[in-house]
N, C-alpha and C positions, 0 to 999 in steps of 0.2 A: 504494500500500500504506500503510495507516495506521501512524503512528509509535507505537512502544511507549511506555508511560508510564515515565518515568525520574525517580525521586524526586530525583536529583542535580541535575536541571534546575530544580527548584522553589526558590524563595527560602527561606531559613531562616525558622522560625516567628517571628511578630511578637514574642512574649515573649522569645525568644532574642536578637533584634536589640535589643530594649529593654534587656536586662540585659548586653549585650556589654561596655560600659565597666566595669561592676562586676566582670566576670570578670578583666580585667587588673589592676584595683586589688587584688582579693582575693588574688591570687597573691603580692603583696608585703606582705601584712598580718601583723602580729605575732600569732602563734598565741595562742589563749585558753588560759592556763595552768591545769593541773589542780591542784586542791586536795584531791584524793582519788583513789581507785582505781576508783570506780564510773563507768561511761560516762555521758556526758551524755544526758539524755532529749531535750534540745533544744539543738542546736549553735548557735553564733552565726549561721551562714549560714542555718539554718532560721528562727531568730528574725528575722533581717534580711528574708528573703523574705516571712515572714508580715506584718511591719509594712508593707512596701512594698505588699503586696496589700491590707492594711487601708486605706491611703490611696487606692490606685487605684480600689478598688471602693466607696469612700465609705461604709464601715461606720461606725456611730454608737456602737459599744461593742465591748469585747473579746468579750463573749458572742456578739454577732452575727457577728464574724469566726470564732470557733471553730465556731459552728453552720454557717457557710458552708463551712468546711473539712471538716466532718463529712459534709455533703450533696453536695459537689462533688468528684468523683474527680480531675478535671483540675487543680483548684486544689491538691489534696493533692500531686499529682505535681510541680507547679511549686515548692511550698514544700519538698518532699522529706520529707513525713510521710505515708506510706501509710495509717497508722492514725489520722490526725488528731492533735490536741494536747490534752492534758488541761488543764483550767482552771488548776489549781495549778501545773503545770509552766510554762505560758505566763507567768503573772504573776510567778512567782519569777524567771524568766529576765530579764524586763524590768527588774525592780527591783534586781537584784544583779550583773549582768554584761553585758559587751558595749559599755560606753560608750567605752573607748579605741579599740576596733575601729571603732565607728560614727564617731567623730571622724576616725580615719584615712581612712575611706572618703570622708567629706565633704570633707576637705582635698584629697585626691587628685583627686576628681571635679571640684572647683572649678578646680583647676589644668588639668585636661584641657579643661574648658569654656572657660577663658581662652585656651588655645592653639587651640581649634577654632572658636569663634564669632567673627564679625567684630567689630572694635572700632568702635563707632558714633561715637566722639568722640576720635579719636587726637590731634588738635591741642590738646585741653584737658588732656591728661595723665590719670592715673588718678583717677577721681571716685567717691566712695563716699558714698551717703546713709546717715545714721545715725538710728535712731529706736528707741523702746521700744514694746512691745505687752503689755497686761495679759491675763492668762489666769485665768479663774474657777477658784477652788479650793474645796475643802470645809473645814469647820471642823476636821476631824481632821488637816488638813495644817498642822501647827503652824509649820513652817518658812516658810510663805507668808504672813508677817505683812503686813497692809494697814491695817485700821482695826477698831474695835470691831464685832463681829458679822459681819465679812466677812473672807474670806481670798482673796488673789489672788497669783499669781506674775507676774513681769515678765521678758520675754525682751528682751534688747538686741541689735539686729541691725545688721550692716553689709551694705549692698546695693550691689553693683558696678554702677554706672550705665553703664559702657562696654559691658558685655555683657548687662546686665539680668538678673543672677543674684545670689542671696544669697552673701555671702562670709564672714561671721563671725556667731557667736551666743554669747551669755552669758546664763545664767539666774540670777535672784535673786528676793528677795521683792518684793511689790508696792510697798513703800515705798522701795525702793532708788532712789538718785539716778541720773539718766541721764548727767549731765555727765562724771563720771570715766571713763565707758566710751569717750569719744571718743579719748583717747590710747591706750587698749587696742586699739580696733578699727582705727585708722589705722596704716598703715605709713609709714615715712619717704618723703617726696615725694608722698604721696597728698593729695587734697583732700577734706575732709569737708564735706558739704552738710547743714546742720542748721537747725532752726526756732528761734523766739524763746526757747523754754525754755532753750536752751543758752547764751544770752548771759551771759558772765562775762568781765570785763576781765582778771582774773588768768589765766584759761585762754587768752585770746587771746595773751598774752605767752608762756605755757608752750608752746603749740602751735608758735609761731614758733621758740622755742629748740630744740624737738625736730625742726624742719624738717618739720612737718606742717601742711599748708595748710588753710584753712577758708573757706567761704562761709556766713555765718550771718545770718539775719534778726534785726534788732534793733528795739527800741521807737522810735517816732518821737520820744519825749521824751528820748532818750539825749543827754547833753551832749557836744558836739563842739568841740574846739579845732582850728581849721583851720590847717594848715601850708602847704598848697599846693593850689590849685584846678586842675582839669583842664578842657580844652576840651570843650564839648558839641556834639552834632549838632543843628543848628537844626530845630525841629519834631518831634524824636524824643521817645520816652517818658521819657528820662532828664533830670531837671531838676537833679541834684546829683551831682558826682563830685569828691572831694577826698581828699587825704592828711590824716589827722587824728590827734589823740590823743583817745581816748574816756574819759569819766568826769570826775570832779572832781579837780582838782589837790590833792595832799596827802591825798587820801582813797582813791580807787579808780582813779585815772587809769592808763591803759596806759603802760607804759614804752617800748614799741615802736610806731612809727606804724602806723596801720590805715587802709586805704582804705575810704571810705564812699560808697555809691552810693544815690541816691534816684530812684525812678521811679514812674510811675502807669500801671496797666493796668486797663481796665474800671472806672474810677472808684475803684479801690483803690490806695492809696499804699503802697509798699514801701520799707523802708530795709534795706540789706545792708552788713555789715562783712566784709572779706576781706583777705587778705595776697597775693592774686594780682594783682600789679602788671603782669604780662606780657600780660594779656588786656584786651580792650576792655570798656567798661561793658555793651555789648549781649551779649557773651559771658558775663559774670557773671550777667546777667539770665537767659540761657538755661540756665546751670548750676543756678540756684536753681529754675527752673521744673521741671527734671528731678527735683527732690526728690519730686514727687508720684508718681513711679514706684514708690517703696517703698510708698506707701499703696495703689496699684493692686495691687502684688504681695501685700500682706497680705490684701486683700479676696479676690483670686482663690484664693490658697493656702488660706485658711480655708474658703471656700465650696465649692470643688471637691475638696479633698483631706482635708477634715474633720480638720485637724491639732489643733484645740483640743478635740476630744472625748477626755476624759482616759482613758488606759489605766492610769495609775499615780498613786499619791499621794505617792510619795517624790520628792525633787528629782532623784535619780539616774534614776529611771524616767521622769520627765517630760522630762529632757534626752535620754534615749535616744529617746523618741517624737518630740520636736521634730527631732532630727537625722535620724531616719528620714523625716520629712516633707520636710525640706530635700533629702535625697538623692533622694527620689522626684521632686521638682521638677527637680533637676539632670538626672536620667536622662530625664525627659520633654523637657527643653530639648534635650539631645543627640539624642534619638530624633527629635524633630520637625525638627531641623536636618538631620540625616543623611538622613532618609527623604523629607522634603518641602520642605526649604529654607525652612521657616516658623518663626515663633515659636510658643510653646506656646499651644494653644487647647483649649477644652473639647470641640470637635468631634473633634480628634485623640485626646484622652483617651478619649472614648466609643468611637472606632474600636478603640483598643487593648483596652479592656474587652471589646468584642464578639469580638475575635480570640481571646480565651481559649477561647470555645466553638467558634469556627470551626476553630482549630488542632486541637482534639480530634476533629473530624469528618473531617479530611483523611485520605485513604487511606495516606499515607506517615508519619503521626504514630506515633512509637514512644515510648511513655512511658518505657521503660528508657533509651533514648538521650537523651531530653530531660533526665531527672534526672541521668544520668551526665555530661552536658555541663558541669554545675556542679560535681559532686563531684570530677571529675578535677583541678580547679584549687583547690578550697576546702579549708580546714582543718576537720577533724571531731575536734578534740581532746576530751579528757575534762576535766571540772571538777566542782566541788562541786555536788551536787544537793540 
């Protein structure tokens, strides 16, 4: 006798599984406070879902997203807007509210990812790559000062190399210096991995005083006063390993000793400064090599999630969009790990996009239950419209 179809035996819909971590985080979120008696036309949760859908579906503009929501009933059900979103409502929401809630979601999801994902480098401690990324702006974005005739913003990122996930973000104008953000991004005991631009002897002392470690590439011409030389492995790539004082005495010399390592790979010579005295020179080499992971992340994030296609011209709205892009990436990381035990790949992202249509065709798909699955746990407060 054939078995009767039972929806309860089917796995939850792909988009439900994808958003599951957000469901738990949202239940702890500070409600969006009302500044008036009129109900919101677009709640934070609807704004959030729309922005995540924008990144997942690789839309290139806000108008394209709004048209997609107008034409696709399933997408409207996922976002929770049965009648779509008006253009004025969408842009007003992004530019004026939801930033603190978006930051809360990002911080909590990063913590969940740290607890869930394997630590690829436990012996080396917490390692964070730090770098800045320029974002093209329009001339009307006066806050994004860069140079005459051009406007750019700059996002300063911390990237957790142990689990390969973004950990911090700060937004400033394009001319902002990147060096001061090292102390802001690093927590006590973490090791920042940074390129030559960050070389500053005063900062090397400051970071050591703050108990924040660093592995920084330095110029070959940097003046070194050798205090103690370390043994080298014969025939290895490392040709220099010593405890030094960097800089010129009486001018800019470091107050605290710094370990300097020189090595050659593929006919390229590297010089690194670090205060990690507990690791071998080969370990320091490996840590610096991992710095390239943040560049790989930037490339993938920009190409496949379209995070730099501007939806807002205010610094507030741009930060909301960037956080939504980072949250989308964290949700993808958790989804790929839980479902496939894999790292994020465009193949899995395409499968998730396709599931949006496949879920709607399933006989047990209930649009009302799908939408109520979120609304049961999320805040739909009122605020200024």
